[in-house]
All heavy atoms as an XYZ file, in Angstrom:
683
protein
N       0.808     -1.204      0.000
C       0.000      0.000      0.000
C       0.843      1.256      0.000
O       0.320      2.336     -0.196
C      -0.940     -0.009      1.207
C      -1.950     -1.130      1.173
C      -2.796     -1.156      2.432
O      -2.841     -0.151      3.147
O      -3.395     -2.197      2.679
N       2.146      1.113      0.282
C       3.023      2.272      0.247
C       3.205      2.985      1.564
O       3.793      4.065      1.606
N       2.725      2.389      2.642
C       2.855      3.021      3.951
C       4.110      2.501      4.641
O       4.357      1.304      4.677
C       1.608      2.752      4.818
C       0.400      3.417      4.172
C       1.817      3.249      6.242
C      -0.912      3.113      4.852
N       4.884      3.426      5.179
C       6.094      3.069      5.906
C       5.701      2.431      7.236
O       5.015      3.043      8.057
C       6.940      4.326      6.151
C       8.263      4.107      6.853
C       9.193      3.243      6.005
C       8.907      5.450      7.152
N       6.133      1.181      7.437
C       5.744      0.435      8.627
C       6.761      0.504      9.751
O       6.410      0.380     10.925
C       5.512     -1.038      8.264
C       4.432     -1.306      7.223
C       4.394     -2.791      6.884
C       3.084     -0.824      7.729
N       8.028      0.671      9.414
C       9.077      0.675     10.430
C      10.256      1.481      9.919
O      10.557      1.473      8.721
C       9.546     -0.759     10.721
C      10.755     -0.806     11.616
C      10.636     -0.646     12.997
C      12.023     -0.960     11.073
C      11.748     -0.662     13.812
C      13.144     -0.986     11.888
C      13.001     -0.828     13.254
O      14.105     -0.830     14.060
N      10.928      2.163     10.825
C      12.156      2.884     10.476
C      13.038      2.939     11.720
O      12.556      3.197     12.819
C      11.828      4.292     10.009
N      14.328      2.689     11.528
C      15.236      2.795     12.665
C      15.779      4.225     12.759
O      15.542      5.055     11.881
C      16.361      1.761     12.585
C      17.242      1.939     11.372
O      17.323      3.012     10.782
N      17.915      0.871     10.987
N      16.495      4.512     13.822
C      17.006      5.870     14.048
C      17.945      6.337     12.944
O      17.998      7.516     12.635
C      17.721      5.953     15.389
C      16.748      6.070     16.537
C      17.497      6.300     17.806
N      17.476      5.026     18.533
C      18.201      4.745     19.562
N      19.047      5.618     20.038
N      18.098      3.580     20.163
N      18.678      5.420     12.371
C      19.639      5.778     11.328
C      18.968      6.331     10.074
O      19.610      6.987      9.268
C      20.484      4.568     10.948
O      21.235      4.127     12.056
N      17.699      6.064      9.904
C      16.996      6.526      8.708
C      16.417      7.925      8.855
O      15.814      8.450      7.915
C      15.869      5.552      8.352
O      14.867      5.569      9.349
N      16.626      8.576      9.983
C      15.993      9.868     10.267
C      16.274     10.915      9.190
O      15.357     11.612      8.748
C      16.419     10.380     11.634
N      17.525     11.050      8.761
C      17.854     12.044      7.745
C      17.186     11.769      6.413
O      16.688     12.687      5.748
N      17.171     10.517      6.028
C      16.518     10.125      4.786
C      15.020     10.404      4.851
O      14.443     10.993      3.940
C      16.764      8.642      4.490
C      16.108      8.092      3.232
C      16.705      8.732      1.987
C      16.261      6.584      3.189
N      14.404     10.024      5.945
C      12.963     10.230      6.076
C      12.617     11.711      6.158
O      11.579     12.141      5.655
C      12.424      9.474      7.287
C      12.521      7.954      7.177
C      11.973      7.298      8.429
C      11.815      7.446      5.932
N      13.478     12.492      6.763
C      13.267     13.936      6.785
C      13.319     14.480      5.358
O      12.491     15.306      4.966
C      14.324     14.615      7.652
C      14.113     16.101      7.791
C      15.133     16.733      8.708
O      15.517     16.103      9.712
O      15.547     17.870      8.408
N      14.286     14.008      4.577
C      14.396     14.418      3.181
C      13.149     14.012      2.401
O      12.696     14.730      1.520
C      15.650     13.801      2.563
C      15.911     14.290      1.155
O      16.243     15.485      1.007
O      15.791     13.477      0.214
N      12.616     12.852      2.705
C      11.405     12.361      2.050
C      10.138     13.011      2.599
O       9.062     12.824      2.054
C      11.274     10.856      2.236
C      12.211     10.018      1.435
C      13.211     10.434      0.602
C      12.228      8.594      1.391
N      13.852      9.357      0.050
C      13.269      8.216      0.516
C      11.473      7.606      2.011
C      13.559      6.881      0.237
C      11.772      6.276      1.745
C      12.789      5.926      0.863
N      10.265     13.741      3.710
C       9.110     14.326      4.397
C       8.095     13.224      4.728
O       6.910     13.313      4.422
C       8.472     15.432      3.559
C       7.513     16.261      4.363
O       7.663     16.416      5.572
N       6.496     16.798      3.704
N       8.620     12.179      5.367
C       7.839     10.970      5.624
C       8.202     10.407      6.987
O       9.340     10.528      7.438
C       8.162      9.949      4.532
S       7.349      8.356      4.700
N       7.238      9.802      7.646
C       7.501      9.113      8.907
C       6.656      7.847      8.959
O       5.793      7.616      8.108
C       7.210     10.022     10.103
O       5.862     10.421     10.112
N       6.916      7.029      9.956
C       6.186      5.770     10.114
C       4.684      6.055     10.135
O       4.223      6.988     10.789
C       6.623      5.037     11.395
C       5.748      3.823     11.662
C       8.093      4.639     11.304
N       3.954      5.261      9.372
C       2.502      5.427      9.272
C       2.071      6.295      8.099
O       0.882      6.420      7.831
N       3.045      6.881      7.387
C       2.732      7.719      6.235
C       3.174      7.023      4.948
O       3.967      6.092      4.968
C       3.441      9.066      6.348
C       2.983      9.894      7.523
C       3.724     11.219      7.589
O       4.893     11.315      7.235
N       3.025     12.245      8.057
N       2.669      7.550      3.836
C       3.058      7.024      2.530
C       4.467      7.484      2.181
O       4.833      8.625      2.450
C       2.097      7.496      1.435
C       0.761      6.821      1.489
C      -0.309      7.421      2.144
C       0.564      5.577      0.902
C      -1.544      6.797      2.207
C      -0.665      4.949      0.961
C      -1.708      5.563      1.614
O      -2.927      4.941      1.681
N       5.236      6.578      1.575
C       6.552      6.968      1.067
C       6.328      7.794     -0.199
O       5.307      7.647     -0.870
C       7.463      5.748      0.804
C       7.738      4.992      2.074
C       6.887      4.840     -0.248
N       7.275      8.683     -0.531
C       7.112      9.519     -1.722
C       6.934      8.687     -2.992
O       7.455      7.567     -3.106
C       8.423     10.303     -1.782
C       8.946     10.280     -0.392
C       8.495      8.978      0.197
N       6.233      9.259     -3.950
C       5.847      8.571     -5.173
C       6.952      7.850     -5.910
O       6.786      6.700     -6.302
N       8.095      8.509     -6.110
C       9.176      7.872     -6.866
C       9.674      6.618     -6.147
O       9.974      5.609     -6.773
C      10.331      8.857     -7.157
C      11.037      9.289     -5.892
C      11.313      8.243     -8.134
N       9.739      6.654     -4.824
C      10.198      5.487     -4.054
C       9.101      4.438     -3.971
O       9.380      3.245     -3.980
C      10.698      5.917     -2.678
C      11.853      6.851     -2.836
C      11.881      8.189     -2.550
C      13.136      6.535     -3.375
N      13.110      8.711     -2.874
C      13.896      7.719     -3.385
C      13.715      5.378     -3.859
C      15.205      7.766     -3.851
C      15.024      5.420     -4.325
C      15.751      6.608     -4.319
N       7.866      4.870     -3.933
C       6.749      3.924     -3.962
C       6.760      3.158     -5.284
O       6.518      1.950     -5.305
C       5.421      4.653     -3.761
C       4.165      3.789     -3.784
C       4.243      2.653     -2.782
C       2.939      4.654     -3.531
N       7.085      3.842     -6.375
C       7.193      3.169     -7.674
C       8.267      2.085     -7.630
O       8.065      0.982     -8.144
C       7.508      4.170     -8.782
C       6.342      5.103     -9.090
O       5.202      4.792     -8.694
O       6.590      6.148     -9.721
N       9.418      2.380     -7.008
C      10.483      1.378     -6.876
C      10.009      0.187     -6.056
O      10.263     -0.964     -6.410
C      11.730      1.982     -6.221
C      12.483      2.913     -7.105
N      13.069      2.525     -8.289
C      12.761      4.229     -6.966
C      13.662      3.561     -8.849
N      13.486      4.608     -8.060
N       9.322      0.471     -4.966
C       8.803     -0.599     -4.100
C       7.845     -1.481     -4.885
O       7.947     -2.709     -4.843
C       8.117     -0.005     -2.848
C       7.295     -1.061     -2.121
C       9.146      0.618     -1.920
N       6.942     -0.872     -5.603
C       5.969     -1.651     -6.389
C       6.661     -2.494     -7.460
O       6.302     -3.656     -7.678
C       4.943     -0.717     -7.021
C       3.964     -0.167     -6.009
C       2.965      0.747     -6.650
N       1.964      1.171     -5.669
C       1.333      2.329     -5.721
N       1.572      3.179     -6.703
N       0.448      2.637     -4.794
N       7.655     -1.906     -8.142
C       8.373     -2.640     -9.184
C       9.100     -3.852     -8.600
O       9.070     -4.943     -9.169
C       9.385     -1.730     -9.892
C       8.729     -0.673    -10.763
O       7.511     -0.793    -11.043
O       9.436      0.283    -11.145
N       9.767     -3.643     -7.465
C      10.518     -4.725     -6.831
C       9.568     -5.822     -6.344
O       9.841     -7.007     -6.514
C      11.379     -4.166     -5.673
C      11.907     -5.258     -4.788
C      12.526     -3.333     -6.229
N       8.472     -5.421     -5.764
C       7.502     -6.399     -5.275
C       6.905     -7.188     -6.436
O       6.756     -8.411     -6.358
C       6.407     -5.694     -4.479
C       5.574     -6.522     -3.540
C       6.446     -7.312     -2.569
C       4.604     -5.645     -2.774
N       6.609     -6.513     -7.533
C       6.024     -7.184     -8.696
C       7.013     -8.152     -9.351
O       6.630     -9.240     -9.773
C       5.548     -6.157     -9.714
N       8.283     -7.744     -9.405
C       9.285     -8.592    -10.064
C       9.787     -9.704     -9.156
O      10.260    -10.733     -9.629
C      10.476     -7.745    -10.514
O      11.252     -7.335     -9.397
N       9.723     -9.463     -7.842
C      10.262    -10.433     -6.901
C      11.773    -10.412     -6.819
O      12.380    -11.237     -6.155
N      12.386     -9.441     -7.508
C      13.850     -9.342     -7.537
C      14.318     -8.099     -6.790
O      13.727     -7.026     -6.930
C      14.345     -9.247     -8.975
O      14.003    -10.414     -9.683
N      15.394     -8.221     -6.030
C      15.923     -7.051     -5.326
C      16.473     -6.020     -6.316
O      16.761     -6.353     -7.481
C      17.035     -7.613     -4.447
C      17.349     -8.945     -4.989
C      16.170     -9.417     -5.766
N      16.592     -4.790     -5.843
C      17.127     -3.718     -6.681
C      17.872     -2.726     -5.803
O      17.678     -2.687     -4.585
C      15.997     -3.018     -7.427
N      18.730     -1.940     -6.442
C      19.466     -0.892     -5.747
C      19.255      0.435     -6.462
O      19.166      0.472     -7.689
C      20.965     -1.190     -5.735
C      21.367     -2.294     -4.812
C      22.876     -2.451     -4.722
O      23.617     -1.502     -5.059
O      23.314     -3.538     -4.326
N      19.200      1.495     -5.681
C      19.103      2.845     -6.210
C      19.979      3.745     -5.352
O      20.121      3.507     -4.153
C      17.661      3.364     -6.163
C      16.700      2.637     -7.052
C      16.940      2.883     -8.533
O      17.444      3.970     -8.897
O      16.641      1.980     -9.321
N      20.536      4.772     -5.956
C      21.312      5.750     -5.196
C      20.502      7.020     -5.034
O      19.706      7.379     -5.906
C      22.628      6.079     -5.908
C      23.647      5.001     -5.758
C      25.015      5.418     -6.289
O      25.260      6.624     -6.520
O      25.838      4.511     -6.473
N      20.733      7.697     -3.909
C      20.062      8.967     -3.668
C      20.968      9.867     -2.837
O      21.759      9.375     -2.030
C      18.703      8.755     -2.957
O      18.011     10.005     -2.894
C      18.859      8.177     -1.570
N      20.843     11.148     -3.057
C      21.593     12.124     -2.273
C      20.664     12.716     -1.217
O      19.500     13.003     -1.485
C      22.121     13.230     -3.179
N      21.208     12.863     -0.020
C      20.483     13.493      1.082
C      21.441     14.520      1.667
O      22.407     14.151      2.336
C      20.054     12.474      2.152
C      19.362     13.179      3.305
C      19.155     11.405      1.551
N      21.196     15.774      1.350
C      22.140     16.805      1.763
C      23.469     16.558      1.089
O      23.554     16.401     -0.129
N      24.524     16.482      1.876
C      25.862     16.244      1.338
C      26.232     14.764      1.332
O      27.365     14.406      1.029
C      26.891     17.028      2.154
C      26.721     18.524      2.034
C      27.777     19.296      2.779
O      28.816     18.708      3.154
O      27.569     20.489      2.994
N      25.295     13.908      1.669
C      25.557     12.475      1.745
C      24.927     11.746      0.561
O      23.915     12.161      0.014
C      25.010     11.890      3.052
C      25.662     12.472      4.259
N      26.879     12.054      4.725
C      25.264     13.465      5.084
C      27.208     12.739      5.785
N      26.252     13.618      6.024
N      25.550     10.635      0.198
C      25.036      9.776     -0.869
C      24.769      8.405     -0.260
O      25.600      7.867      0.471
C      26.047      9.648     -2.033
C      25.490      8.739     -3.125
C      26.406     11.014     -2.585
N      23.611      7.859     -0.567
C      23.220      6.555     -0.048
C      22.875      5.616     -1.185
O      22.314      6.027     -2.194
C      21.980      6.674      0.854
C      22.228      7.404      2.131
C      22.111      8.784      2.191
C      22.582      6.718      3.273
C      22.344      9.463      3.362
C      22.823      7.385      4.450
C      22.703      8.769      4.503
N      23.203      4.350     -1.000
C      22.666      3.285     -1.829
C      21.512      2.691     -1.046
O      21.657      2.342      0.131
C      23.715      2.191     -2.110
O      24.737      2.739     -2.929
C      23.095      1.009     -2.826
N      20.359      2.600     -1.681
C      19.193      1.970     -1.068
C      19.006      0.607     -1.717
O      18.924      0.495     -2.946
C      17.945      2.824     -1.256
C      18.004      4.232     -0.671
C      16.695      4.966     -0.941
C      18.299      4.190      0.819
N      18.966     -0.415     -0.892
C      18.781     -1.783     -1.363
C      17.346     -2.189     -1.048
O      16.933     -2.168      0.117
C      19.767     -2.727     -0.671
C      19.650     -4.147     -1.131
C      20.172     -4.547     -2.349
C      19.003     -5.092     -0.344
C      20.057     -5.862     -2.780
C      18.879     -6.401     -0.759
C      19.405     -6.787     -1.985
N      16.587     -2.523     -2.077
C      15.184     -2.906     -1.949
C      15.090     -4.424     -1.969
O      15.408     -5.051     -2.987
C      14.366     -2.317     -3.102
C      14.273     -0.818     -3.086
C      15.334     -0.043     -3.515
C      13.129     -0.188     -2.639
C      15.263      1.334     -3.501
C      13.036      1.194     -2.615
C      14.109      1.958     -3.049
N      14.681     -5.009     -0.855
C      14.590     -6.464     -0.719
C      13.119     -6.875     -0.619
O      12.472     -6.627      0.404
C      15.349     -6.918      0.526
N      12.585     -7.501     -1.680
C      11.167     -7.871     -1.655
C      10.886     -9.081     -0.769
O      11.627    -10.059     -0.778
C      10.877     -8.200     -3.119
C      12.187     -8.653     -3.665
C      13.238     -7.865     -2.932
N       9.851     -8.967      0.003
C       9.308    -10.076      0.791
C       7.954    -10.394      0.146
O       6.897    -10.002      0.642
C       9.127     -9.680      2.266
C      10.373     -9.165      2.943
S      11.601    -10.453      3.093
C      13.068     -9.559      2.622
N       8.029    -11.040     -1.008
C       6.873    -11.201     -1.879
C       5.701    -11.879     -1.177
O       4.568    -11.395     -1.231
C       7.260    -11.967     -3.172
C       6.040    -12.194     -4.050
C       8.342    -11.205     -3.929
N       5.961    -12.987     -0.505
C       4.869    -13.727      0.136
C       4.194    -12.916      1.235
O       2.992    -13.044      1.462
C       5.381    -15.055      0.686
C       5.774    -16.020     -0.414
C       6.388    -17.308      0.125
O       6.318    -17.552      1.337
O       6.937    -18.053     -0.702
N       4.957    -12.048      1.898
C       4.404    -11.209      2.965
C       3.813     -9.913      2.418
O       3.077     -9.222      3.116
C       5.481    -10.894      3.998
N       4.168     -9.560      1.173
C       3.590     -8.386      0.535
C       4.229     -7.060      0.910
O       3.563     -6.031      0.873
N       5.513     -7.085      1.256
C       6.180     -5.825      1.561
C       7.622     -5.868      1.094
O       8.122     -6.900      0.652
C       6.098     -5.479      3.056
C       6.809     -6.432      3.978
C       8.155     -6.266      4.285
C       6.117     -7.499      4.569
C       8.802     -7.151      5.144
C       6.757     -8.373      5.426
C       8.103     -8.190      5.714
O       8.741     -9.057      6.558
N       8.290     -4.717      1.169
C       9.681     -4.585      0.752
C      10.471     -3.947      1.882
O      10.070     -2.922      2.426
C       9.791     -3.718     -0.527
C      11.245     -3.443     -0.884
C       9.063     -4.377     -1.691
N      11.578     -4.570      2.243
C      12.514     -3.953      3.183
C      13.458     -3.069      2.385
O      13.912     -3.454      1.305
C      13.340     -5.009      3.924
C      12.531     -5.737      4.970
O      11.599     -5.204      5.546
N      12.896     -6.982      5.216
N      13.762     -1.897      2.930
C      14.716     -0.996      2.293
C      15.868     -0.795      3.263
O      15.673     -0.368      4.399
C      14.083      0.365      1.953
C      12.845      0.184      1.074
C      15.116      1.272      1.275
C      12.067      1.471      0.837
N      17.073     -1.124      2.794
C      18.281     -0.967      3.597
C      19.125      0.138      2.962
O      19.372      0.107      1.756
C      19.085     -2.268      3.643
C      18.298     -3.427      4.192
C      17.686     -4.334      3.340
C      18.162     -3.594      5.561
C      16.952     -5.403      3.841
C      17.436     -4.659      6.069
C      16.827     -5.559      5.212
O      16.102     -6.614      5.706
N      19.543      1.089      3.762
C      20.343      2.190      3.251
C      21.782      2.097      3.719
O      22.050      1.766      4.879
N      22.706      2.367      2.796
C      24.134      2.357      3.101
C      24.720      3.700      2.696
O      24.549      4.141      1.553
C      24.839      1.231      2.327
C      24.273     -0.132      2.628
C      23.297     -0.696      1.800
C      24.692     -0.838      3.744
C      22.757     -1.941      2.085
C      24.157     -2.092      4.030
C      23.197     -2.632      3.201
O      22.659     -3.863      3.479
N      25.399      4.347      3.623
C      26.026      5.622      3.339
C      27.308      5.367      2.551
O      28.244      4.754      3.055
C      26.332      6.362      4.639
C      26.810      7.769      4.409
O      27.408      8.091      3.390
N      26.549      8.634      5.372
N      27.338      5.826      1.307
C      28.504      5.606      0.446
C      29.213      6.929      0.134
O      29.979      7.011     -0.834
C      28.103      4.882     -0.851
C      27.084      5.688     -1.652
C      27.584      3.474     -0.538
C      26.869      5.159     -3.064
N      28.999      7.935      0.952
C      29.562      9.260      0.710
C      31.081      9.212      0.602
O      31.657      9.751     -0.358
C      29.138     10.228      1.821
O      27.711     10.207      1.936
C      29.624     11.628      1.544
N      31.729      8.596      1.559
C      33.194      8.553      1.552
C      33.722      7.788      0.343
O      34.723      8.175     -0.252
C      33.735      7.945      2.849
C      33.591      8.871      4.035
C      34.279     10.223      3.812
O      35.419     10.260      3.318
O      33.643     11.245      4.141
N      33.056      6.723     -0.024
C      33.466      5.962     -1.203
C      33.369      6.829     -2.454
O      34.273      6.832     -3.288
C      32.607      4.708     -1.361
C      33.056      3.844     -2.524
C      32.317      2.541     -2.580
N      31.011      2.768     -3.201
C      30.048      1.871     -3.243
N      30.208      0.701     -2.641
N      28.918      2.122     -3.829
N      32.276      7.589     -2.587
C      32.107      8.489     -3.736
C      33.209      9.557     -3.750
O      33.761      9.867     -4.805
C      30.736      9.175     -3.714
C      29.627      8.284     -4.118
C      29.708      7.996     -5.624
N      28.668      7.083     -5.977
C      28.860      5.816     -6.308
N      30.064      5.317     -6.350
N      27.863      5.038     -6.588
N      33.509     10.123     -2.594
C      34.564     11.139     -2.522
C      35.904     10.563     -2.934
O      36.689     11.201     -3.651
C      34.631     11.733     -1.118
C      33.471     12.624     -0.800
C      33.569     13.182      0.592
N      32.376     13.979      0.885
C      31.896     14.199      2.084
N      32.522     13.709      3.145
N      30.812     14.920      2.259
N      36.198      9.358     -2.487
C      37.442      8.703     -2.845
C      37.492      8.433     -4.352
O      38.526      8.655     -4.992
C      37.610      7.390     -2.064
C      38.920      6.689     -2.323
S      40.360      7.617     -1.773
C      40.177      7.473     -0.011
N      36.395      7.980     -4.918
C      36.339      7.739     -6.356
C      36.587      9.026     -7.136
O      37.292      9.031     -8.142
C      34.984      7.137     -6.741
C      34.794      5.719     -6.287
C      33.388      5.201     -6.485
O      32.468      5.997     -6.804
O      33.186      3.988     -6.309
N      36.020     10.137     -6.653
C      36.233     11.427     -7.316
C      37.698     11.845     -7.229
O      38.265     12.345     -8.212
C      35.342     12.493     -6.684
C      33.875     12.336     -7.031
C      32.976     13.298     -6.275
O      33.497     14.227     -5.609
O      31.749     13.116     -6.342
N      38.311     11.636     -6.084
C      39.736     11.985     -5.926
C      40.613     11.143     -6.840
O      41.647     11.611     -7.329
C      40.184     11.814     -4.474
C      39.773     12.975     -3.602
C      40.302     12.758     -2.226
N      39.309     11.908     -1.574
C      38.975     11.953     -0.318
N      39.618     12.738      0.511
N      38.036     11.197      0.175
N      40.232      9.890     -7.032
C      41.021      8.986     -7.863
C      40.684      9.096     -9.346
O      41.311      8.461    -10.175
C      40.820      7.538     -7.401
C      41.331      7.225     -5.991
C      40.919      5.818     -5.592
C      42.845      7.394     -5.913
N      39.643      9.869     -9.639
C      39.230     10.041    -11.033
C      38.488      8.864    -11.603
O      38.454      8.643    -12.797
N      37.870      8.090    -10.717
C      37.134      6.893    -11.171
C      35.769      7.247    -11.708
O      35.194      8.232    -11.450
C      36.989      5.916    -10.014
């Protein structure tokens, strides 16, 4: 249905950026990703910037249960290192 069911403390910045909290709908673009992942049954990754930080979001479908877990990894330092190395 697109409603955020759970969020840990580490997700506070991301959820603030999304203007979303537990019990509310996730923003449309992310809801589209959730629906696509749930329909395909295959996990997916997307990157997003939140302020000066960059995150990889890993979408893990729980098809039989009808929901998707989203795990976020802060990759800011890795991106900065890649830029310094010219990668």
